[in-house]
C-alpha positions in Angstrom: 76.4 173.8 69.5 78.4 171.0 70.8 78.3 169.8 74.3 81.7 168.4 75.9 80.7 166.2 79.5 83.7 165.6 81.7 83.8 162.7 84.0 86.2 161.2 86.4 87.8 163.5 88.5 87.8 162.7 92.7 90.1 162.9 95.2 93.2 160.3 95.8 96.0 160.7 97.2 99.9 161.6 96.0 101.1 158.5 93.8 97.9 157.3 93.1 96.4 158.2 89.5 93.1 159.0 87.7 91.5 159.2 84.1 89.9 161.5 83.4 86.9 161.5 80.1 85.8 164.2 77.7 82.9 162.6 75.1 81.5 164.7 73.0 77.3 165.0 72.8 77.5 164.7 68.2 80.2 163.3 66.1 82.7 165.2 64.8 84.0 165.2 61.7 86.9 168.0 61.5 88.7 168.0 64.9 91.2 170.2 64.5 92.2 169.0 68.3 91.1 168.7 71.7 92.5 168.3 74.8 93.3 169.8 78.3 93.7 172.4 80.4 93.3 173.0 84.1 92.9 176.3 86.3 93.1 177.1 89.9 92.0 180.4 91.5 93.6 183.0 90.8 95.6 182.0 87.7 95.6 181.7 84.2 94.3 178.3 82.6 97.5 176.4 81.6 97.4 173.6 78.7 97.9 170.4 80.6 97.8 168.2 76.9 96.5 168.6 73.6 96.6 165.5 70.9 95.9 167.4 67.6 94.3 165.8 64.3 97.4 163.7 62.9 97.2 161.9 66.6 100.3 164.1 67.7 100.5 165.0 71.7 101.6 168.3 73.3 102.9 167.5 77.4 103.2 170.7 79.7 106.7 169.8 80.9 104.8 168.9 84.3 103.0 166.5 83.7 105.1 164.7 80.6 106.0 161.1 82.0 103.1 161.2 84.1 100.0 161.7 82.0 99.1 160.4 78.9 96.2 161.2 76.9 94.6 159.7 74.1 91.1 159.7 71.8 88.4 157.4 70.9 87.8 159.0 67.5 84.7 156.3 66.3 83.5 157.8 70.4 84.5 161.3 69.7 86.0 161.2 73.2 89.1 162.5 74.1 90.7 161.1 77.5 93.7 162.2 80.2 95.8 159.1 82.1 97.0 160.5 85.4 99.8 158.5 86.9 101.7 159.6 90.0 99.7 162.3 90.6 101.4 165.0 92.8 99.5 167.6 95.1 100.4 170.1 92.9 98.0 169.1 90.1 95.3 169.5 92.1 92.8 172.3 89.5 89.7 172.0 87.8 90.1 170.3 84.7 88.7 171.6 81.3 88.8 169.7 78.0 88.8 171.6 75.0 87.2 170.4 71.2 88.4 172.9 68.8 87.2 172.3 65.0 87.8 173.8 62.3 84.2 175.3 60.1 83.7 176.1 56.1 86.0 178.7 56.3 88.8 177.3 57.5 88.9 179.4 61.1 88.2 177.6 64.0 85.7 177.5 66.4 86.6 176.0 70.3 83.9 174.0 72.5 84.5 173.8 76.5 83.9 171.0 78.7 82.4 172.2 82.3 85.2 170.7 84.5 85.8 168.4 86.6 87.8 168.9 90.3 90.6 166.7 90.7 92.2 167.0 94.5 95.5 164.8 95.2 95.7 165.2 98.8 99.6 165.1 100.3 
């Protein structure tokens, strides 16, 4: 199956920036959406941002104006540029890929997660 490899996490001070990358192990030709989610202990995994097949994007309200999701279709890679980071952005960030099967049903794939820590 498709493997997603994440990178770019780390520790930064509030107001700093990080860029997360998520690369698929193979070419994907039926991408429905790629997105970033985050999860902290004791809480549900939540959508941060996603980019749809047509290039449209959606963002969680708390990151609008600070985060930007983008993709490089040729490299099967999605990015999350995170600026003006806040301590509440601290979380494990997961990449998600949604594909469309020949039957029309979606398949979901998850990356391994990368830790983002923002100090105050």
